[in-house]
mmCIF file as Biopython writes it, N, C-alpha, C and O atoms, coordinates in Angstrom:
data_model
#
loop_
_atom_site.group_PDB
_atom_site.id
_atom_site.type_symbol
_atom_site.label_atom_id
_atom_site.label_alt_id
_atom_site.label_comp_id
_atom_site.label_asym_id
_atom_site.label_entity_id
_atom_site.label_seq_id
_atom_site.pdbx_PDB_ins_code
_atom_site.Cartn_x
_atom_site.Cartn_y
_atom_site.Cartn_z
_atom_site.occupancy
_atom_site.B_iso_or_equiv
_atom_site.auth_seq_id
_atom_site.auth_asym_id
_atom_site.pdbx_PDB_model_num
ATOM 1   N N  . LEU A ? 1  ? 10.457 2.833  14.099 1.0 0.0 1  A 1 
ATOM 2   C CA . LEU A ? 1  ? 11.296 3.015  12.184 1.0 0.0 1  A 1 
ATOM 3   C C  . LEU A ? 1  ? 12.447 2.347  12.683 1.0 0.0 1  A 1 
ATOM 4   O O  . LEU A ? 1  ? 13.293 2.166  11.808 1.0 0.0 1  A 1 
ATOM 5   N N  . HIS A ? 2  ? 12.820 1.822  14.078 1.0 0.0 2  A 1 
ATOM 6   C CA . HIS A ? 2  ? 13.907 1.380  13.977 1.0 0.0 2  A 1 
ATOM 7   C C  . HIS A ? 2  ? 13.711 0.310  13.068 1.0 0.0 2  A 1 
ATOM 8   O O  . HIS A ? 2  ? 14.572 0.300  12.188 1.0 0.0 2  A 1 
ATOM 9   N N  . LYS A ? 3  ? 12.955 -0.503 12.993 1.0 0.0 3  A 1 
ATOM 10  C CA . LYS A ? 3  ? 12.373 -1.507 12.723 1.0 0.0 3  A 1 
ATOM 11  C C  . LYS A ? 3  ? 12.623 -1.855 11.614 1.0 0.0 3  A 1 
ATOM 12  O O  . LYS A ? 3  ? 13.327 -2.845 11.412 1.0 0.0 3  A 1 
ATOM 13  N N  . ILE A ? 4  ? 12.073 -1.077 10.570 1.0 0.0 4  A 1 
ATOM 14  C CA . ILE A ? 4  ? 12.671 -0.133 9.130  1.0 0.0 4  A 1 
ATOM 15  C C  . ILE A ? 4  ? 13.461 -0.111 8.603  1.0 0.0 4  A 1 
ATOM 16  O O  . ILE A ? 4  ? 13.650 -0.519 7.457  1.0 0.0 4  A 1 
ATOM 17  N N  . GLU A ? 5  ? 14.075 0.336  9.251  1.0 0.0 5  A 1 
ATOM 18  C CA . GLU A ? 5  ? 15.252 0.291  8.701  1.0 0.0 5  A 1 
ATOM 19  C C  . GLU A ? 5  ? 16.114 -1.185 8.895  1.0 0.0 5  A 1 
ATOM 20  O O  . GLU A ? 5  ? 16.471 -2.042 8.088  1.0 0.0 5  A 1 
ATOM 21  N N  . ASN A ? 6  ? 16.298 -1.004 10.727 1.0 0.0 6  A 1 
ATOM 22  C CA . ASN A ? 6  ? 17.059 -3.086 10.369 1.0 0.0 6  A 1 
ATOM 23  C C  . ASN A ? 6  ? 16.884 -3.651 9.218  1.0 0.0 6  A 1 
ATOM 24  O O  . ASN A ? 6  ? 17.679 -4.452 8.726  1.0 0.0 6  A 1 
ATOM 25  N N  . ILE A ? 7  ? 15.271 -3.079 8.429  1.0 0.0 7  A 1 
ATOM 26  C CA . ILE A ? 7  ? 15.196 -4.699 7.607  1.0 0.0 7  A 1 
ATOM 27  C C  . ILE A ? 7  ? 15.722 -4.021 6.486  1.0 0.0 7  A 1 
ATOM 28  O O  . ILE A ? 7  ? 16.684 -4.573 5.951  1.0 0.0 7  A 1 
ATOM 29  N N  . LEU A ? 8  ? 15.189 -2.587 5.831  1.0 0.0 8  A 1 
ATOM 30  C CA . LEU A ? 8  ? 15.857 -2.093 5.315  1.0 0.0 8  A 1 
ATOM 31  C C  . LEU A ? 8  ? 17.603 -2.020 5.218  1.0 0.0 8  A 1 
ATOM 32  O O  . LEU A ? 8  ? 18.135 -1.209 4.459  1.0 0.0 8  A 1 
ATOM 33  N N  . HIS A ? 9  ? 18.384 -2.927 6.045  1.0 0.0 9  A 1 
ATOM 34  C CA . HIS A ? 9  ? 19.917 -2.400 6.446  1.0 0.0 9  A 1 
ATOM 35  C C  . HIS A ? 9  ? 19.215 -3.849 5.896  1.0 0.0 9  A 1 
ATOM 36  O O  . HIS A ? 9  ? 18.557 -3.763 4.859  1.0 0.0 9  A 1 
ATOM 37  N N  . SER A ? 10 ? 19.347 -5.348 6.641  1.0 0.0 10 A 1 
ATOM 38  C CA . SER A ? 10 ? 19.499 -6.298 6.173  1.0 0.0 10 A 1 
ATOM 39  C C  . SER A ? 10 ? 18.651 -7.227 4.476  1.0 0.0 10 A 1 
ATOM 40  O O  . SER A ? 10 ? 18.385 -8.354 4.058  1.0 0.0 10 A 1 
ATOM 41  N N  . LEU A ? 11 ? 18.546 -5.614 4.028  1.0 0.0 11 A 1 
ATOM 42  C CA . LEU A ? 11 ? 18.176 -6.285 2.541  1.0 0.0 11 A 1 
ATOM 43  C C  . LEU A ? 11 ? 19.711 -5.325 1.921  1.0 0.0 11 A 1 
ATOM 44  O O  . LEU A ? 11 ? 20.191 -5.790 0.887  1.0 0.0 11 A 1 
ATOM 45  N N  . GLY A ? 12 ? 20.185 -4.495 2.315  1.0 0.0 12 A 1 
ATOM 46  C CA . GLY A ? 12 ? 21.271 -3.762 1.744  1.0 0.0 12 A 1 
ATOM 47  C C  . GLY A ? 12 ? 20.377 -2.495 1.198  1.0 0.0 12 A 1 
ATOM 48  O O  . GLY A ? 12 ? 20.353 -2.308 -0.019 1.0 0.0 12 A 1 
ATOM 49  N N  . SER A ? 13 ? 19.399 -1.330 2.358  1.0 0.0 13 A 1 
ATOM 50  C CA . SER A ? 13 ? 19.010 -0.630 1.569  1.0 0.0 13 A 1 
ATOM 51  C C  . SER A ? 13 ? 19.327 0.563  2.924  1.0 0.0 13 A 1 
ATOM 52  O O  . SER A ? 13 ? 19.950 0.296  3.952  1.0 0.0 13 A 1 
ATOM 53  N N  . ASP A ? 14 ? 18.965 1.343  2.717  1.0 0.0 14 A 1 
ATOM 54  C CA . ASP A ? 14 ? 18.612 2.405  3.425  1.0 0.0 14 A 1 
ATOM 55  C C  . ASP A ? 14 ? 17.260 3.603  3.911  1.0 0.0 14 A 1 
ATOM 56  O O  . ASP A ? 14 ? 16.177 3.633  3.327  1.0 0.0 14 A 1 
ATOM 57  N N  . LYS A ? 15 ? 17.552 4.324  4.830  1.0 0.0 15 A 1 
ATOM 58  C CA . LYS A ? 15 ? 16.247 4.934  4.245  1.0 0.0 15 A 1 
ATOM 59  C C  . LYS A ? 15 ? 16.630 6.089  3.138  1.0 0.0 15 A 1 
ATOM 60  O O  . LYS A ? 15 ? 15.629 6.443  2.515  1.0 0.0 15 A 1 
ATOM 61  N N  . SER A ? 16 ? 17.899 6.795  2.724  1.0 0.0 16 A 1 
ATOM 62  C CA . SER A ? 16 ? 17.619 7.462  1.645  1.0 0.0 16 A 1 
ATOM 63  C C  . SER A ? 16 ? 17.522 6.854  0.644  1.0 0.0 16 A 1 
ATOM 64  O O  . SER A ? 16 ? 17.775 7.521  -0.360 1.0 0.0 16 A 1 
ATOM 65  N N  . LYS A ? 17 ? 17.206 5.650  0.455  1.0 0.0 17 A 1 
ATOM 66  C CA . LYS A ? 17 ? 16.524 5.159  -0.417 1.0 0.0 17 A 1 
ATOM 67  C C  . LYS A ? 17 ? 15.186 4.748  -0.596 1.0 0.0 17 A 1 
ATOM 68  O O  . LYS A ? 17 ? 14.906 3.846  -1.386 1.0 0.0 17 A 1 
ATOM 69  N N  . LEU A ? 18 ? 13.650 5.820  0.622  1.0 0.0 18 A 1 
ATOM 70  C CA . LEU A ? 18 ? 12.387 5.210  0.188  1.0 0.0 18 A 1 
ATOM 71  C C  . LEU A ? 18 ? 12.454 6.163  -0.423 1.0 0.0 18 A 1 
ATOM 72  O O  . LEU A ? 18 ? 13.260 7.093  -0.426 1.0 0.0 18 A 1 
ATOM 73  N N  . LEU A ? 19 ? 11.390 5.902  -1.095 1.0 0.0 19 A 1 
ATOM 74  C CA . LEU A ? 19 ? 10.726 6.491  -2.230 1.0 0.0 19 A 1 
ATOM 75  C C  . LEU A ? 19 ? 8.561  7.045  -1.639 1.0 0.0 19 A 1 
ATOM 76  O O  . LEU A ? 19 ? 7.713  7.692  -2.253 1.0 0.0 19 A 1 
ATOM 77  N N  . SER A ? 20 ? 8.540  6.617  -0.782 1.0 0.0 20 A 1 
ATOM 78  C CA . SER A ? 20 ? 7.149  7.141  -0.539 1.0 0.0 20 A 1 
ATOM 79  C C  . SER A ? 20 ? 6.597  5.922  1.216  1.0 0.0 20 A 1 
ATOM 80  O O  . SER A ? 20 ? 6.742  4.730  1.487  1.0 0.0 20 A 1 
ATOM 81  N N  . ALA A ? 21 ? 5.992  7.093  1.930  1.0 0.0 21 A 1 
ATOM 82  C CA . ALA A ? 21 ? 5.565  6.212  3.338  1.0 0.0 21 A 1 
ATOM 83  C C  . ALA A ? 21 ? 4.402  6.852  3.086  1.0 0.0 21 A 1 
ATOM 84  O O  . ALA A ? 21 ? 3.955  7.892  2.604  1.0 0.0 21 A 1 
ATOM 85  N N  . GLN A ? 22 ? 4.108  5.915  3.554  1.0 0.0 22 A 1 
ATOM 86  C CA . GLN A ? 22 ? 1.688  6.029  4.233  1.0 0.0 22 A 1 
ATOM 87  C C  . GLN A ? 22 ? 1.882  5.619  6.651  1.0 0.0 22 A 1 
ATOM 88  O O  . GLN A ? 22 ? 2.100  4.759  7.504  1.0 0.0 22 A 1 
ATOM 89  N N  . ILE A ? 23 ? 1.714  6.394  6.522  1.0 0.0 23 A 1 
ATOM 90  C CA . ILE A ? 23 ? 1.002  6.615  8.405  1.0 0.0 23 A 1 
ATOM 91  C C  . ILE A ? 23 ? -0.131 6.575  7.588  1.0 0.0 23 A 1 
ATOM 92  O O  . ILE A ? 23 ? -0.584 6.892  6.488  1.0 0.0 23 A 1 
ATOM 93  N N  . TRP A ? 24 ? -0.614 5.481  9.749  1.0 0.0 24 A 1 
ATOM 94  C CA . TRP A ? 24 ? -2.053 5.760  9.964  1.0 0.0 24 A 1 
ATOM 95  C C  . TRP A ? 24 ? -1.026 6.596  11.800 1.0 0.0 24 A 1 
ATOM 96  O O  . TRP A ? 24 ? 0.043  6.456  12.395 1.0 0.0 24 A 1 
ATOM 97  N N  . LEU A ? 25 ? -2.051 7.239  11.889 1.0 0.0 25 A 1 
ATOM 98  C CA . LEU A ? 25 ? -1.911 7.176  13.402 1.0 0.0 25 A 1 
ATOM 99  C C  . LEU A ? 25 ? -3.317 7.313  14.128 1.0 0.0 25 A 1 
ATOM 100 O O  . LEU A ? 25 ? -4.314 7.882  13.683 1.0 0.0 25 A 1 
ATOM 101 N N  . ALA A ? 26 ? -3.154 6.579  15.503 1.0 0.0 26 A 1 
ATOM 102 C CA . ALA A ? 26 ? -4.688 6.083  15.345 1.0 0.0 26 A 1 
ATOM 103 C C  . ALA A ? 26 ? -5.757 7.937  16.377 1.0 0.0 26 A 1 
ATOM 104 O O  . ALA A ? 26 ? -6.936 8.225  16.583 1.0 0.0 26 A 1 
ATOM 105 N N  . ASP A ? 27 ? -4.470 8.583  16.661 1.0 0.0 27 A 1 
ATOM 106 C CA . ASP A ? 27 ? -5.257 9.601  16.906 1.0 0.0 27 A 1 
ATOM 107 C C  . ASP A ? 27 ? -4.256 10.891 15.917 1.0 0.0 27 A 1 
ATOM 108 O O  . ASP A ? 27 ? -3.072 11.122 15.668 1.0 0.0 27 A 1 
ATOM 109 N N  . VAL A ? 28 ? -5.620 11.475 15.600 1.0 0.0 28 A 1 
ATOM 110 C CA . VAL A ? 28 ? -4.207 12.931 14.117 1.0 0.0 28 A 1 
ATOM 111 C C  . VAL A ? 28 ? -3.909 13.958 15.263 1.0 0.0 28 A 1 
ATOM 112 O O  . VAL A ? 28 ? -3.371 15.040 15.026 1.0 0.0 28 A 1 
ATOM 113 N N  . ARG A ? 29 ? -4.358 13.485 16.757 1.0 0.0 29 A 1 
ATOM 114 C CA . ARG A ? 29 ? -3.959 14.618 17.787 1.0 0.0 29 A 1 
ATOM 115 C C  . ARG A ? 29 ? -2.499 14.743 17.623 1.0 0.0 29 A 1 
ATOM 116 O O  . ARG A ? 29 ? -1.770 15.733 17.563 1.0 0.0 29 A 1 
ATOM 117 N N  . GLU A ? 30 ? -2.227 13.270 17.557 1.0 0.0 30 A 1 
ATOM 118 C CA . GLU A ? 30 ? -0.454 13.394 18.138 1.0 0.0 30 A 1 
ATOM 119 C C  . GLU A ? 30 ? 0.285  14.062 16.617 1.0 0.0 30 A 1 
ATOM 120 O O  . GLU A ? 30 ? 1.498  14.269 16.664 1.0 0.0 30 A 1 
ATOM 121 N N  . PHE A ? 31 ? -0.428 14.365 15.368 1.0 0.0 31 A 1 
ATOM 122 C CA . PHE A ? 31 ? 0.455  14.009 14.785 1.0 0.0 31 A 1 
ATOM 123 C C  . PHE A ? 31 ? 2.103  14.862 14.838 1.0 0.0 31 A 1 
ATOM 124 O O  . PHE A ? 31 ? 3.255  14.518 14.572 1.0 0.0 31 A 1 
ATOM 125 N N  . ASP A ? 32 ? 1.378  16.249 15.381 1.0 0.0 32 A 1 
ATOM 126 C CA . ASP A ? 32 ? 3.017  16.950 15.454 1.0 0.0 32 A 1 
ATOM 127 C C  . ASP A ? 32 ? 3.586  16.355 16.083 1.0 0.0 32 A 1 
ATOM 128 O O  . ASP A ? 32 ? 4.746  16.757 15.992 1.0 0.0 32 A 1 
ATOM 129 N N  . GLU A ? 33 ? 3.507  15.391 16.886 1.0 0.0 33 A 1 
ATOM 130 C CA . GLU A ? 33 ? 4.945  14.110 17.708 1.0 0.0 33 A 1 
ATOM 131 C C  . GLU A ? 33 ? 5.278  13.396 16.903 1.0 0.0 33 A 1 
ATOM 132 O O  . GLU A ? 33 ? 6.483  13.328 16.659 1.0 0.0 33 A 1 
ATOM 133 N N  . MET A ? 34 ? 4.153  12.421 16.029 1.0 0.0 34 A 1 
ATOM 134 C CA . MET A ? 34 ? 5.096  11.614 14.997 1.0 0.0 34 A 1 
ATOM 135 C C  . MET A ? 34 ? 5.785  12.728 14.391 1.0 0.0 34 A 1 
ATOM 136 O O  . MET A ? 34 ? 6.984  12.698 14.670 1.0 0.0 34 A 1 
ATOM 137 N N  . ASN A ? 35 ? 5.334  14.040 13.406 1.0 0.0 35 A 1 
ATOM 138 C CA . ASN A ? 35 ? 5.351  14.705 12.359 1.0 0.0 35 A 1 
ATOM 139 C C  . ASN A ? 35 ? 7.631  15.482 12.671 1.0 0.0 35 A 1 
ATOM 140 O O  . ASN A ? 35 ? 8.551  15.862 11.947 1.0 0.0 35 A 1 
ATOM 141 N N  . ALA A ? 36 ? 7.354  15.257 14.302 1.0 0.0 36 A 1 
ATOM 142 C CA . ALA A ? 36 ? 8.731  16.247 14.549 1.0 0.0 36 A 1 
ATOM 143 C C  . ALA A ? 36 ? 9.384  14.249 15.086 1.0 0.0 36 A 1 
ATOM 144 O O  . ALA A ? 36 ? 10.462 14.041 15.641 1.0 0.0 36 A 1 
ATOM 145 N N  . VAL A ? 37 ? 8.907  13.727 14.907 1.0 0.0 37 A 1 
ATOM 146 C CA . VAL A ? 37 ? 9.669  11.978 14.947 1.0 0.0 37 A 1 
ATOM 147 C C  . VAL A ? 37 ? 10.139 11.655 13.963 1.0 0.0 37 A 1 
ATOM 148 O O  . VAL A ? 37 ? 11.306 11.292 14.111 1.0 0.0 37 A 1 
ATOM 149 N N  . TRP A ? 38 ? 9.660  11.592 12.650 1.0 0.0 38 A 1 
ATOM 150 C CA . TRP A ? 38 ? 9.348  11.902 11.389 1.0 0.0 38 A 1 
ATOM 151 C C  . TRP A ? 38 ? 10.621 12.726 10.680 1.0 0.0 38 A 1 
ATOM 152 O O  . TRP A ? 38 ? 11.328 12.602 9.680  1.0 0.0 38 A 1 
ATOM 153 N N  . GLU A ? 39 ? 10.490 13.570 11.719 1.0 0.0 39 A 1 
ATOM 154 C CA . GLU A ? 39 ? 11.342 14.842 10.332 1.0 0.0 39 A 1 
ATOM 155 C C  . GLU A ? 39 ? 12.521 14.297 11.414 1.0 0.0 39 A 1 
ATOM 156 O O  . GLU A ? 39 ? 13.559 14.758 10.939 1.0 0.0 39 A 1 
ATOM 157 N N  . ASP A ? 40 ? 12.874 13.539 12.641 1.0 0.0 40 A 1 
ATOM 158 C CA . ASP A ? 40 ? 14.376 14.103 13.501 1.0 0.0 40 A 1 
ATOM 159 C C  . ASP A ? 40 ? 14.901 13.010 12.827 1.0 0.0 40 A 1 
ATOM 160 O O  . ASP A ? 40 ? 16.124 12.974 12.695 1.0 0.0 40 A 1 
ATOM 161 N N  . TRP A ? 41 ? 13.692 11.406 12.017 1.0 0.0 41 A 1 
ATOM 162 C CA . TRP A ? 41 ? 14.020 10.420 11.409 1.0 0.0 41 A 1 
ATOM 163 C C  . TRP A ? 41 ? 14.801 10.131 9.676  1.0 0.0 41 A 1 
ATOM 164 O O  . TRP A ? 41 ? 15.985 9.840  9.844  1.0 0.0 41 A 1 
ATOM 165 N N  . ILE A ? 42 ? 14.574 10.141 8.776  1.0 0.0 42 A 1 
ATOM 166 C CA . ILE A ? 42 ? 14.266 10.525 8.069  1.0 0.0 42 A 1 
ATOM 167 C C  . ILE A ? 42 ? 15.483 11.412 7.543  1.0 0.0 42 A 1 
ATOM 168 O O  . ILE A ? 42 ? 16.171 12.132 8.266  1.0 0.0 42 A 1 
ATOM 169 N N  . ASP A ? 43 ? 15.615 11.271 6.373  1.0 0.0 43 A 1 
ATOM 170 C CA . ASP A ? 43 ? 17.367 11.651 6.085  1.0 0.0 43 A 1 
ATOM 171 C C  . ASP A ? 43 ? 16.411 12.607 4.562  1.0 0.0 43 A 1 
ATOM 172 O O  . ASP A ? 43 ? 15.759 12.438 3.531  1.0 0.0 43 A 1 
ATOM 173 N N  . PRO A ? 44 ? 17.168 13.913 5.751  1.0 0.0 44 A 1 
ATOM 174 C CA . PRO A ? 44 ? 16.759 15.232 5.004  1.0 0.0 44 A 1 
ATOM 175 C C  . PRO A ? 44 ? 17.434 15.452 3.388  1.0 0.0 44 A 1 
ATOM 176 O O  . PRO A ? 44 ? 17.140 16.516 2.843  1.0 0.0 44 A 1 
ATOM 177 N N  . GLU A ? 45 ? 18.361 14.440 2.588  1.0 0.0 45 A 1 
ATOM 178 C CA . GLU A ? 45 ? 18.692 14.774 1.460  1.0 0.0 45 A 1 
ATOM 179 C C  . GLU A ? 45 ? 17.859 14.617 0.656  1.0 0.0 45 A 1 
ATOM 180 O O  . GLU A ? 45 ? 17.668 15.310 -0.343 1.0 0.0 45 A 1 
ATOM 181 N N  . ASN A ? 46 ? 16.924 13.134 1.212  1.0 0.0 46 A 1 
ATOM 182 C CA . ASN A ? 46 ? 15.882 12.613 -0.111 1.0 0.0 46 A 1 
ATOM 183 C C  . ASN A ? 46 ? 15.196 11.594 1.360  1.0 0.0 46 A 1 
ATOM 184 O O  . ASN A ? 46 ? 15.118 10.566 2.034  1.0 0.0 46 A 1 
ATOM 185 N N  . PRO A ? 47 ? 14.746 13.385 0.959  1.0 0.0 47 A 1 
ATOM 186 C CA . PRO A ? 47 ? 12.742 12.415 2.404  1.0 0.0 47 A 1 
ATOM 187 C C  . PRO A ? 47 ? 11.621 12.144 0.497  1.0 0.0 47 A 1 
ATOM 188 O O  . PRO A ? 47 ? 11.607 12.729 -0.586 1.0 0.0 47 A 1 
ATOM 189 N N  . PRO A ? 48 ? 10.827 10.831 1.162  1.0 0.0 48 A 1 
ATOM 190 C CA . PRO A ? 48 ? 10.474 10.166 0.530  1.0 0.0 48 A 1 
ATOM 191 C C  . PRO A ? 48 ? 8.930  10.862 0.548  1.0 0.0 48 A 1 
ATOM 192 O O  . PRO A ? 48 ? 8.672  11.423 1.613  1.0 0.0 48 A 1 
ATOM 193 N N  . ALA A ? 49 ? 7.985  10.900 -0.370 1.0 0.0 49 A 1 
ATOM 194 C CA . ALA A ? 49 ? 6.401  11.571 -0.428 1.0 0.0 49 A 1 
ATOM 195 C C  . ALA A ? 49 ? 6.357  10.940 0.814  1.0 0.0 49 A 1 
ATOM 196 O O  . ALA A ? 49 ? 7.285  10.292 1.300  1.0 0.0 49 A 1 
ATOM 197 N N  . ARG A ? 50 ? 4.955  11.194 1.468  1.0 0.0 50 A 1 
ATOM 198 C CA . ARG A ? 50 ? 4.401  10.521 2.139  1.0 0.0 50 A 1 
ATOM 199 C C  . ARG A ? 50 ? 3.253  11.069 2.525  1.0 0.0 50 A 1 
ATOM 200 O O  . ARG A ? 50 ? 2.896  12.150 2.055  1.0 0.0 50 A 1 
ATOM 201 N N  . ALA A ? 51 ? 2.363  10.256 3.627  1.0 0.0 51 A 1 
ATOM 202 C CA . ALA A ? 51 ? 0.398  10.892 3.676  1.0 0.0 51 A 1 
ATOM 203 C C  . ALA A ? 51 ? 0.393  10.646 4.836  1.0 0.0 51 A 1 
ATOM 204 O O  . ALA A ? 51 ? 1.385  10.162 5.381  1.0 0.0 51 A 1 
ATOM 205 N N  . THR A ? 52 ? 0.134  10.710 4.987  1.0 0.0 52 A 1 
ATOM 206 C CA . THR A ? 52 ? -0.227 10.551 6.805  1.0 0.0 52 A 1 
ATOM 207 C C  . THR A ? 52 ? -2.111 10.821 7.398  1.0 0.0 52 A 1 
ATOM 208 O O  . THR A ? 52 ? -2.666 11.799 7.898  1.0 0.0 52 A 1 
ATOM 209 N N  . THR A ? 53 ? -2.539 9.631  7.080  1.0 0.0 53 A 1 
ATOM 210 C CA . THR A ? 53 ? -4.563 9.437  7.182  1.0 0.0 53 A 1 
ATOM 211 C C  . THR A ? 53 ? -4.229 8.555  8.784  1.0 0.0 53 A 1 
ATOM 212 O O  . THR A ? 53 ? -3.475 7.666  9.181  1.0 0.0 53 A 1 
ATOM 213 N N  . GLY A ? 54 ? -5.888 9.919  9.641  1.0 0.0 54 A 1 
ATOM 214 C CA . GLY A ? 54 ? -6.560 9.334  10.570 1.0 0.0 54 A 1 
ATOM 215 C C  . GLY A ? 54 ? -6.365 7.322  10.782 1.0 0.0 54 A 1 
ATOM 216 O O  . GLY A ? 54 ? -5.622 6.479  10.278 1.0 0.0 54 A 1 
ATOM 217 N N  . PRO A ? 55 ? -7.547 7.296  11.846 1.0 0.0 55 A 1 
ATOM 218 C CA . PRO A ? 55 ? -8.039 5.405  12.417 1.0 0.0 55 A 1 
ATOM 219 C C  . PRO A ? 55 ? -8.245 4.667  11.619 1.0 0.0 55 A 1 
ATOM 220 O O  . PRO A ? 55 ? -8.298 4.784  10.395 1.0 0.0 55 A 1 
ATOM 221 N N  . THR A ? 56 ? -8.369 3.904  12.224 1.0 0.0 56 A 1 
ATOM 222 C CA . THR A ? 56 ? -8.776 2.261  10.873 1.0 0.0 56 A 1 
ATOM 223 C C  . THR A ? 56 ? -7.366 1.433  11.098 1.0 0.0 56 A 1 
ATOM 224 O O  . THR A ? 56 ? -6.821 0.926  10.118 1.0 0.0 56 A 1 
ATOM 225 N N  . LEU A ? 57 ? -6.760 1.304  12.489 1.0 0.0 57 A 1 
ATOM 226 C CA . LEU A ? 57 ? -6.433 0.678  12.360 1.0 0.0 57 A 1 
ATOM 227 C C  . LEU A ? 57 ? -6.098 -0.563 12.652 1.0 0.0 57 A 1 
ATOM 228 O O  . LEU A ? 57 ? -6.821 -1.011 13.542 1.0 0.0 57 A 1 
ATOM 229 N N  . ALA A ? 58 ? -4.904 -1.671 12.081 1.0 0.0 58 A 1 
ATOM 230 C CA . ALA A ? 58 ? -4.939 -3.590 12.017 1.0 0.0 58 A 1 
ATOM 231 C C  . ALA A ? 58 ? -5.782 -3.942 13.429 1.0 0.0 58 A 1 
ATOM 232 O O  . ALA A ? 58 ? -6.843 -4.555 13.554 1.0 0.0 58 A 1 
ATOM 233 N N  . HIS A ? 59 ? -4.580 -3.087 14.840 1.0 0.0 59 A 1 
ATOM 234 C CA . HIS A ? 59 ? -4.832 -3.829 16.383 1.0 0.0 59 A 1 
ATOM 235 C C  . HIS A ? 59 ? -5.192 -2.253 17.331 1.0 0.0 59 A 1 
ATOM 236 O O  . HIS A ? 59 ? -4.529 -1.217 17.368 1.0 0.0 59 A 1 
ATOM 237 N N  . HIS A ? 60 ? -5.916 -2.448 17.716 1.0 0.0 60 A 1 
ATOM 238 C CA . HIS A ? 60 ? -6.172 -1.550 19.182 1.0 0.0 60 A 1 
ATOM 239 C C  . HIS A ? 60 ? -5.619 -1.130 19.599 1.0 0.0 60 A 1 
ATOM 240 O O  . HIS A ? 60 ? -6.072 -0.174 20.228 1.0 0.0 60 A 1 
ATOM 241 N N  . HIS A ? 61 ? -4.508 -1.318 19.667 1.0 0.0 61 A 1 
ATOM 242 C CA . HIS A ? 61 ? -3.597 -1.332 20.838 1.0 0.0 61 A 1 
ATOM 243 C C  . HIS A ? 61 ? -3.214 -0.937 19.732 1.0 0.0 61 A 1 
ATOM 244 O O  . HIS A ? 61 ? -4.268 -1.047 19.106 1.0 0.0 61 A 1 
ATOM 245 N N  . VAL A ? 62 ? -2.270 -0.443 18.810 1.0 0.0 62 A 1 
ATOM 246 C CA . VAL A ? 62 ? -0.858 0.057  17.665 1.0 0.0 62 A 1 
ATOM 247 C C  . VAL A ? 62 ? -0.922 1.019  17.639 1.0 0.0 62 A 1 
ATOM 248 O O  . VAL A ? 62 ? -1.387 1.021  16.499 1.0 0.0 62 A 1 
ATOM 249 N N  . ARG A ? 63 ? -0.852 2.673  18.031 1.0 0.0 63 A 1 
ATOM 250 C CA . ARG A ? 63 ? -0.474 3.672  17.527 1.0 0.0 63 A 1 
ATOM 251 C C  . ARG A ? 63 ? -0.521 4.277  16.449 1.0 0.0 63 A 1 
ATOM 252 O O  . ARG A ? 63 ? -1.283 5.228  16.275 1.0 0.0 63 A 1 
ATOM 253 N N  . VAL A ? 64 ? 0.605  3.647  15.188 1.0 0.0 64 A 1 
ATOM 254 C CA . VAL A ? 64 ? 1.256  4.044  14.106 1.0 0.0 64 A 1 
ATOM 255 C C  . VAL A ? 64 ? 1.316  2.974  13.716 1.0 0.0 64 A 1 
ATOM 256 O O  . VAL A ? 64 ? 1.752  2.161  14.531 1.0 0.0 64 A 1 
ATOM 257 N N  . GLU A ? 65 ? 0.999  2.537  12.577 1.0 0.0 65 A 1 
ATOM 258 C CA . GLU A ? 65 ? 1.150  1.505  10.686 1.0 0.0 65 A 1 
ATOM 259 C C  . GLU A ? 65 ? 2.415  2.666  10.398 1.0 0.0 65 A 1 
ATOM 260 O O  . GLU A ? 65 ? 2.711  3.803  10.766 1.0 0.0 65 A 1 
ATOM 261 N N  . ILE A ? 66 ? 2.829  1.823  9.687  1.0 0.0 66 A 1 
ATOM 262 C CA . ILE A ? 66 ? 4.054  2.216  8.723  1.0 0.0 66 A 1 
ATOM 263 C C  . ILE A ? 66 ? 3.894  2.152  7.459  1.0 0.0 66 A 1 
ATOM 264 O O  . ILE A ? 66 ? 2.756  2.604  7.334  1.0 0.0 66 A 1 
ATOM 265 N N  . ALA A ? 67 ? 4.313  1.861  6.289  1.0 0.0 67 A 1 
ATOM 266 C CA . ALA A ? 67 ? 4.132  0.960  5.573  1.0 0.0 67 A 1 
ATOM 267 C C  . ALA A ? 67 ? 5.146  1.888  4.230  1.0 0.0 67 A 1 
ATOM 268 O O  . ALA A ? 67 ? 4.916  3.076  4.004  1.0 0.0 67 A 1 
ATOM 269 N N  . VAL A ? 68 ? 6.187  1.136  3.498  1.0 0.0 68 A 1 
ATOM 270 C CA . VAL A ? 68 ? 7.197  2.588  3.006  1.0 0.0 68 A 1 
ATOM 271 C C  . VAL A ? 68 ? 7.497  1.476  2.159  1.0 0.0 68 A 1 
ATOM 272 O O  . VAL A ? 68 ? 7.586  0.305  2.527  1.0 0.0 68 A 1 
ATOM 273 N N  . ILE A ? 69 ? 7.677  2.011  0.760  1.0 0.0 69 A 1 
ATOM 274 C CA . ILE A ? 69 ? 8.416  1.270  -0.701 1.0 0.0 69 A 1 
ATOM 275 C C  . ILE A ? 69 ? 9.728  2.595  -0.448 1.0 0.0 69 A 1 
ATOM 276 O O  . ILE A ? 69 ? 9.890  3.698  0.073  1.0 0.0 69 A 1 
ATOM 277 N N  . GLY A ? 70 ? 10.523 1.413  -1.331 1.0 0.0 70 A 1 
ATOM 278 C CA . GLY A ? 70 ? 12.454 1.608  -0.963 1.0 0.0 70 A 1 
ATOM 279 C C  . GLY A ? 70 ? 12.535 1.021  -2.391 1.0 0.0 70 A 1 
ATOM 280 O O  . GLY A ? 70 ? 11.821 0.318  -3.107 1.0 0.0 70 A 1 
ATOM 281 N N  . VAL A ? 71 ? 14.129 1.837  -2.500 1.0 0.0 71 A 1 
ATOM 282 C CA . VAL A ? 71 ? 14.731 0.941  -3.518 1.0 0.0 71 A 1 
ATOM 283 C C  . VAL A ? 71 ? 15.858 0.379  -3.284 1.0 0.0 71 A 1 
ATOM 284 O O  . VAL A ? 71 ? 16.480 1.119  -2.521 1.0 0.0 71 A 1 
ATOM 285 N N  . LEU A ? 72 ? 16.641 -0.829 -3.615 1.0 0.0 72 A 1 
ATOM 286 C CA . LEU A ? 72 ? 18.289 -1.726 -3.362 1.0 0.0 72 A 1 
ATOM 287 C C  . LEU A ? 72 ? 19.252 -0.889 -3.919 1.0 0.0 72 A 1 
ATOM 288 O O  . LEU A ? 72 ? 20.438 -1.216 -3.901 1.0 0.0 72 A 1 
#
């Protein structure tokens, strides 16, 4: 999430301008923990649409992958 925030900032944007997020979890049993972290991180006034799915990540050592779409 810090990486996403830094990229947005470098482009003159921020997390309040996210339109959507796709989250992949290596273990869907970690959904509640991930969701708590996500809810603390997002802008509560402008939450993006979000979908969360299970396994098949790009790398076996990765626990979470996130793709976001936002506006500048």
